[in-house]
C-alpha positions as CSV (number, residue, x, y, z in Angstrom):
1,M,10.5,7.5,-2.7
2,V,12.7,5.6,-4.9
3,E,12.9,6.2,-8.5
4,Y,10.5,4.2,-11.0
5,T,13.7,2.7,-13.1
6,L,14.8,1.2,-9.8
7,L,11.7,-0.2,-9.0
8,L,11.8,-1.8,-12.5
9,D,14.6,-3.1,-12.1
10,E,13.9,-4.7,-9.1
11,L,10.7,-5.9,-10.7
12,K,12.8,-7.8,-13.4
13,S,15.1,-9.4,-10.9
14,V,11.9,-10.6,-8.6
15,L,10.4,-12.6,-11.7
16,K,13.7,-13.9,-13.0
17,R,14.3,-15.1,-9.3
18,N,10.7,-16.5,-9.3
19,G,10.8,-18.1,-12.5
20,L,8.3,-15.7,-14.0
21,K,8.3,-14.1,-17.3
22,H,8.2,-9.9,-17.4
23,T,4.6,-8.9,-18.8
24,K,3.2,-5.4,-19.8
25,Q,0.5,-6.3,-17.4
26,R,2.6,-6.7,-14.8
27,E,4.9,-3.6,-15.2
28,A,1.6,-1.8,-15.8
29,I,0.6,-2.8,-12.4
30,L,3.6,-1.3,-10.8
31,K,3.7,1.8,-13.4
32,T,0.1,2.5,-12.0
33,L,0.9,2.2,-8.2
34,Y,4.1,4.2,-8.6
35,T,2.1,7.1,-10.6
36,H,-0.9,7.1,-8.3
37,N,1.1,7.2,-5.4
38,E,-2.0,6.5,-2.9
39,H,-3.6,3.5,-1.4
40,H,-6.0,1.2,-3.4
41,T,-7.9,-1.7,-3.8
42,P,-7.4,-4.0,-6.5
43,E,-10.4,-2.9,-8.0
44,E,-9.5,0.7,-8.2
45,I,-6.2,-0.5,-9.3
46,L,-8.0,-2.3,-12.3
47,Q,-9.9,0.9,-13.1
48,L,-6.8,3.2,-13.1
49,L,-5.1,0.3,-15.3
50,K,-8.1,0.8,-17.6
51,S,-7.7,4.4,-18.0
52,D,-3.8,4.7,-18.0
53,F,-3.7,1.6,-20.4
54,P,-6.5,1.1,-22.4
55,N,-4.9,-1.1,-25.0
56,E,-3.9,-3.8,-22.5
57,K,-5.8,-6.9,-21.6
58,I,-5.7,-6.9,-18.0
59,G,-8.5,-9.0,-15.6
60,I,-9.1,-8.8,-11.8
61,A,-7.7,-12.1,-11.1
62,T,-4.2,-10.6,-13.0
63,V,-4.1,-7.8,-10.5
64,Y,-5.1,-10.0,-7.5
65,R,-2.1,-12.4,-8.5
66,T,0.3,-9.9,-9.4
67,L,-0.4,-7.8,-6.0
68,A,0.0,-10.8,-4.0
69,L,3.4,-11.3,-5.7
70,F,4.5,-7.9,-5.5
71,E,3.6,-8.0,-1.8
72,E,5.4,-11.0,-0.9
73,E,8.6,-9.4,-2.4
74,G,8.5,-6.4,-0.6
75,L,7.4,-4.1,-4.1
76,V,4.1,-3.1,-2.7
77,E,2.6,-2.7,0.8
78,S,-1.2,-3.5,2.1
79,I,-3.5,-2.2,4.9
80,S,-5.9,-4.9,5.6
81,F,-9.4,-3.6,6.4
82,G,-10.3,-6.9,7.5
83,K,-13.8,-8.3,5.6
84,D,-13.4,-5.1,3.3
85,G,-10.2,-6.5,1.9
86,K,-6.8,-4.8,1.6
87,K,-5.8,-1.4,0.0
88,Y,-1.8,-1.3,-1.5
89,E,0.4,1.3,-2.0
90,I,3.8,1.4,-3.6
91,G,6.6,-0.3,-1.2
92,H,10.1,1.5,-0.6
93,K,8.6,4.7,0.6
94,K,10.3,6.5,3.8
95,H,8.4,4.7,7.1
96,H,4.7,6.0,7.9
97,D,2.0,5.1,10.0
98,H,-1.9,5.7,9.1
99,L,-4.9,7.3,10.4
100,I,-8.0,5.5,8.8
101,C,-11.5,7.0,8.7
102,V,-14.0,4.3,9.4
103,S,-16.8,6.3,7.7
104,C,-15.2,7.5,4.3
105,G,-12.0,5.3,4.2
106,K,-9.7,8.3,3.9
107,I,-6.1,7.1,4.6
108,I,-3.7,10.2,6.2
109,E,0.2,9.2,6.2
110,F,1.9,10.6,8.8
111,I,5.7,10.4,10.7
112,D,6.2,11.2,14.2
113,E,9.4,10.8,15.7
114,I,8.2,10.8,19.2
115,I,6.0,7.7,18.7
116,E,8.7,6.0,16.7
117,K,11.3,6.5,19.6
118,Q,8.6,5.1,22.1
119,Q,7.9,2.1,19.9
120,E,12.0,1.5,20.3
121,I,11.4,1.9,24.2
122,V,8.6,-0.6,24.8
123,A,10.6,-3.1,22.4
124,K,13.7,-2.7,24.7
125,N,11.6,-2.6,27.8
126,N,10.1,-6.2,26.8
127,K,13.2,-7.1,25.5
128,F,12.1,-7.5,22.4
129,Y,14.0,-6.9,19.1
130,M,12.1,-5.1,16.8
131,I,12.7,-5.4,13.1
132,D,9.7,-3.5,11.7
133,H,6.1,-2.4,12.8
134,S,3.2,-1.1,11.4
135,M,0.8,1.4,13.4
136,K,-2.7,2.3,11.9
137,I,-5.1,4.7,14.1
138,V,-8.7,4.3,13.1
139,G,-11.6,6.7,13.8
140,Y,-13.0,9.6,12.0
141,C,-11.5,12.4,9.6
142,E,-12.4,15.9,10.3
143,E,-15.1,16.2,7.8
144,C,-16.8,12.9,8.6
145,Y,-16.7,13.8,12.6
146,K,-18.3,16.7,11.7
147,K,-20.9,15.1,9.7
148,E,-21.5,12.7,13.0
149,G,-21.9,15.4,15.2
150,E,-24.7,16.9,13.3
151,K,-26.5,13.7,13.4
152,S,-26.6,13.8,17.1
């Protein structure tokens, strides 16, 4: 993953390019996502901010607006859960895909070179010029699968 100082420099550049001010709140959101290197809802991010930056006044609207800007500019990435919203993670990580548990919401990141190569073959065979992709496999994590089996 990219160093925090490089992300901070990129944040400053993004804000300048968009005619926005560099604020402690925006920097705190970036730092929180970087420090807590997992997938979080905006509400979870707000709770982490309150814990990590107790003296900083940050509301949920600021978190949502900042995440939208960060996602648009590639500083963060999100996974959509449909009506249940999005979970965010810091951008600039090595490409990876996701396994998502429909029961507990656990997200497992993985990298599989065979899948990566197969996607390139599929694109080529269809005369499609892929520039990016994302994959999420939805199902049950091991713990939830065992619980589901116990209910039967």
